[in-house]
N, C-alpha and C positions, 0 to 999 in steps of 0.2 A: 507594664511587664512584657517580656518577650512572648511572642505568639508561636506555638509549635505547629509546624506544617507536617501533616501525617500522610502516609501513603493511602490514597482513597480506595474505597470499595467500588470496583468498576463493574460489579454484577454479582449475583448471588453465588455463582460457582467460582468466582475468582478469589483465590486465597493469597496470592502473592503477585508482585510485579517487579520488572526490571527497569532501573533508571537508564534511559538511553542518552539524555543530554540535559545539561543545565543551561538555560538561556540567560541566566544572570550570575554574576560573581559576588562573592562576599564583599560587602561594602556598598553595593549598588542600591540605589533607591528604586522602589517598585510600587506601582499603583495596584489597588485591588482589581482582580480579574486580569491583570497582565499575565501573559504566558511566563511561567516560572521554570518548568521543566517538562520533559517528555518521558513517558513510560511505555513499556511493552508488556502485555499480558498474553495468556494463551489464546485470547480472542481478538484483541485489538490493540493498535498503537494509538496513543492519545497525548495531546498536549494538556497539561494541568495548569490552571490559572492560580495566581497567588490568592489565598483566602483573606488577606488583609493587606493594607498599605503600610509601608515603612521601609526600613533598611534591612537588607538580607544580612543577618548577623552571622549565620553559620550554615554550612552545608555538611550534613551528617552522613549522607550516603553517596558514595562515589559512583561515577558512571560505570555501567555494566554490572553493578551489584544488584542482586535479587533479594528482596526483603518481603516479609509478610505484610498484609494489609494492616493498617493501624500503626506501623512503625513511624517514629518521628524522623523525618528525612531532612528537615531544615528548620531554622528559626528566623522569624521576622520581628522587628521591633524598632525602637529608637537606637541610634548608634551609641548613645550614652548608657543604654540599659543592657549591655552585654552581660549575661549571667556570670556571676563569680565562679571561677574554676573551670569555665568552659574552654575548650581547646581553641588555640589561635587559628586564624583562617588557613595558614599553611599546614596545619596538623590535622585538620578534620578529615575524616574518612568514613568508611562504613562501619565504624566501631559502634557498639551499643551506646545509646544515650543514657548517661548516668542519672539524669533527672527524670526519666520517663519510666512508667510502670511497664515491665516486660509484658509482651502480649500474652505469653502463656499464663502469667499470674493475674491478668485482668479478667480472666474467665472465672466462672464459678468453680469452687474447689472440687466438686464432684467431677466436673468435666476435665479439670486439669489433671486429676489423678486417674482418669479413665484411660487405661492403656489397651482398651479393646480395639479390635480391628476396625470397627466402624468409626471410633473416635480418631484413630490414627489416619484413616483414609480421609476423614473430613478436615482434620487440622494440620496434618503433617505432609501433605503432598498436593500439588496442583492438579487440575483436571488432565493436563497433558501427561504427567507422571502416572496418574492412576490408569489412564488408557494404555500407556506403554506397559505397565505392570500386568494389566489384564491380558494384553496380547501375548506376553511372554510367560504367563502363568506364574508370576512372582507374587508372593505374599508380602505386602509392604509392612505388615506388623513385625517382620523379622529383619527389616533392612535398617541398619544404623544410618541416621540422617546427619549430614554435615551442615545443613542450612540453619538459619537462625531458629531458635527454640526447638532444635532437633528435627527440623523439617527434612523430608526426603526429597532431594533435588533430582533433576534429570541427570546430572553428572553422577550422582550417587548410584542411580539405577543403571546407567550405562557402564560404570565401572564394575558393578556387580555382574552384569551380563558378560562383560569381557573376561572376568576371572572365572566364571562358572562354566564348566563344560556342558555341552548340549545334553539334555536328558535323553537317556536311552529309550527307544520305543518299547512299548509293552510287548512281552513275549507273544509270538504268534503261534498258532497251532502248527504242528509239524506239516511241512509241505508234502504233498504226495510225491512218490517216486516217479521221476520222468522216464518214459520208455527209452531204452537205448537206441531203438530204431524208430524212425517216424512212422506213426500209425495214423493213417487218414481218418480212422473212425474214433480216435481218441479225442476227448474234449480239449479245447484250447484253454490253456491255463493263463495266458496273457503274461507270461514271465519273460523278461528280457535281461540280457547281461548287464544293462545299465543299472538295474535295481540293486545289484550287489556291489557297485562301484562306490568308493568313498567320496564324500562331497568334495567338490573342486574348491580349492583355496583361492581366495580373492588375490589378484595380482596387485603388487604395489602401484600406487598412483603415479609414481615417477621413479626413475632409476637414479642411483648414486651418481653425482656429477652432472645430472641433467639440469639445464637452465630452466628454472621454474620460478614462479612467484606464488607464495602460499599465503592465503588470507583466511581467517576463521569465518565460518558462516555467521550471518546475523541471526538473532533470535527468531525473527520472522521466517528466515530461510530454513532454519532447522525445523520449525513447526510445519512449514509447507512440505518439506522432505518427508517428515514422519507421517503426515497425513496422506500424502500420495502413495507411499509404499504400503501403508496400512489399507488403503482403499483397494489397491491392486490385489492385495492378499485376501481381502474380504469378499469382494464382489466378482462374479463371473462376467467380465465385461464383454459385451457384444455391440456391434455398431451397424447402423444402417444409414445410408446417405441418399438424400432426395435432391433433385434439381427443381427449383421453384422459379416460376416466372414472376418477377417483382415489378414488371412494367405497370401493372394496375396500381400497386401501392405507390410507385414513383409518381404516377399521374395525380393520384389523390393528394400526395404530399405537396407537389408543386402547386396544385390548385388552391390548397387551403392553408399553406404554412404561414402566410402573412396574417390572415385573420385568426389563425390558431394562436400565434404568438401574442397578438393583441388581446385575445380573450383570456388566455391562460397564463400569460407572462412567462412562457417557456418555449424554447425552440423545439420544433418537431423533427426528430430524427427517425430513422427506420426502425429502431429498436422497440418503441411502444407498439408498433404494428405487430412485430414478432411476439411480444409479450401477450398481446390480446389473443393472437392465434394460439399460443401455447396454453393459455387459460382455457380456451374453448376445448382443446384436445385433452387437457387434464380432467375436465369435467366429463368428457365422453369416455375416457379410459383412466379411471381413478387409480388403477394399480401403479401407474407411473408417478402418482403423488403419494406413495406409500413408503414404508420402511419394513425391514425384516427384524423381528424380535424372536430369536430362537427358531422355533417351528411355527411361529405366528406371523401373519401379515398384518401390519398396522396401517389402516387406511386413514390418512390425514383428511379431516373435514375442511380445513382451511387451505387455501392455495397461497403460499408465501414464496414468491419468486426471488431466488438469489441471482444477482447479476454480477458477474466477475468484473472487477475493475483492476486494471494494470497500474501499478505504482512504480516510481523510480526505485523503490527499495523492496519490491515484492508484489504480491497479489493478494487482494482482499475481496470478499464476496458479501457486500451489503444486501439486505433483504427488503423487498417491497411486500409488506404484510397485506393479506387479503386483496391480492392483486386482481382477482376475478370480480371484485365488487367495484372496481374503478373503471371510468371511461378513459378514452385516449388521453385527455387532458390530465387526468389524475395520475396516470402512469407516467407521462412525460415529466410532470413536475416532481414526482417522487424519485424517478430515476436520476434526473439532473441534480436534484438536491443531495441525494445520497452519494453520487459520484463525486460531486464537488467537495463534500465534507470528508469523504474518504481520502482525497488527495491532500487535504489540509489537516488531517489527523483530528477531526472533530466528531468522529462517529462515536456512539455509545455502544456498549457491549450488546444490548438487546437489539440493536439495529444490524448485527451481523449473525444473529442466532435465530433459530426457528425456521430456517428455510426448508421447503418441501420439494423444490425442483429448481435446478440451476440452468441459466443460459449464459454462455460465454461467446464473445464476438471476436475471434481472431481475424475475421475479415477486415477489421478496421486497419490492419497492417498489410492488407493485400493477399491474405491467405485464401486459397481456393476453398478449402474446408479443413477443419481440425477434428481430431478424435480425442476429446478431452476425457480426463479421469473423473469418475463419479465422486461427487462431494458427499461423503458419508455423514449421516446415516441414510441419505437419499438413495434412490434406486435408478435415477435417470438424469441425464444432463444433455442439453441441446447445444450444439456448436453452430455458429452462424458464420458463413463464409462471405467473401467479398461479393458485392453486386457489380457486375460488369456487363457491357453490351456485347452480345454474341449473335451471330446469324442462326435463326431457328426456323424449322419447317412448321408452318402454321396451316391448319385446315380451315378454309372459309365456310360460311353457312351453307354454300351450295356443294360442299365436299371437295372443292378444288384446293390443292396444296400449293403453297407459295412460300418463299423465303422472306423473312422479315428480321429486322434488327430489334432485339428485345433485351430488356435488363434482367439478367439471369443470376441466380444465386444457388450455391450448393449449401445444404444444411444437413448436419448429421445429428443422430440421436445415439448416445451411448447408454445402454441399459443393462440392468443386472439380470442375467438369464436365470437366476435362482427363482424369480417370480414373474418375470416378463418374457414371454415367448417371442420369437421373431415375428410372427404374424401380428401380434399386438403392437410391437414396436413399429412395424410398417404401417399399420392402421393409424397409429398415433400421428406419424409424420404425414400420412395422406390427408388427415384432418387439418394439420397445420398448413399444408400446401393449398388445400381447397380454400381455407379462410383467407390466406394471403392473396390468392389469385382472383377471388370473387367478392369478398365481403366489402361493405362500404365503411365499416368501423364507426358508424354513427356520424360520419361527416356529410352524408347526403341523404 
């Protein structure tokens, strides 16, 4: 009999996925565990292997279609066992599978009939849509969904927001009458003419007749855009930048890199040193390893470092869990493994979730330093600049100053001023600087 290929559950909070690409065509022979198709979720892009060997009999979900977890997306079997009445290869699309039980009916009857807000949030929207609804104050229980099984899609919510005028602000108490003549003794009210001006309308992206090329954003690009705008709107971003002498780290790395690779089977880059220094600072200043929950500060007891990885199609942040419990070798192996699997779409959803602090390395492209946006719900992010040789004034043991060529790096810390003050941010980076300039990192 034909084997149904279903959209897999890629994590507890993942309710739907988008088909990005089919690696095989109808009629192709495929071995078990060969890559069959690629999907994108709110958390990760992934290549999905074939669950069985055989001939690809039908593709039931077309590229760029978003379907709930559990949806039958294809069939595999013997070429002679094409199910009766199934659509020919040239006609298959994202139409419902007539031989499959609808997802909404596969649930218990009580849950299927439950139209409560909790049930709709759980079954009829993705985490991204729920977050967008929260940010805009939209009750999803009242939003008609056009997705399969009545799911509320991102497009449904965007359409609703575009059609709905902005809510009027709550009525304010009558403003005091301003004196007709400036009175130096009068209290400052802080009013400016700009407060009464209407909002500025966004200008068109291009003019009529202008030579342009328009391409739709990829799913990952849309998610990145939404997350970055939401982070700017959520956190009070403040930055501090430190200059760090990496000569000591460079000398340690050159001295031990061959023995290190032989022992741990992984190349030693500068990033594991930065990660160890960040862990030391996070233990010393735990507010940088926290989150904001309303009026509460949630201090995370585990240090899970997110490391930003640039991909040809976007950006992803795999997470090294319990990074403070690892030595330099463990950090290097974990970092290299996650980065490689991120580039080959082999990451699992739980490997990009749960981060408590993020490090990004624009310096790999020659950047002097970057001012990155905080990865919500975290409250701090470290940017690592390029390591370059510069002339630096050095004070010798006898107090004599001289100029030396040193390997220098600028590193920034972006932090949420709601709970992290400037002094704390500076002390955090001072700790990172001290570790990088003096620690042996267990190598000597």
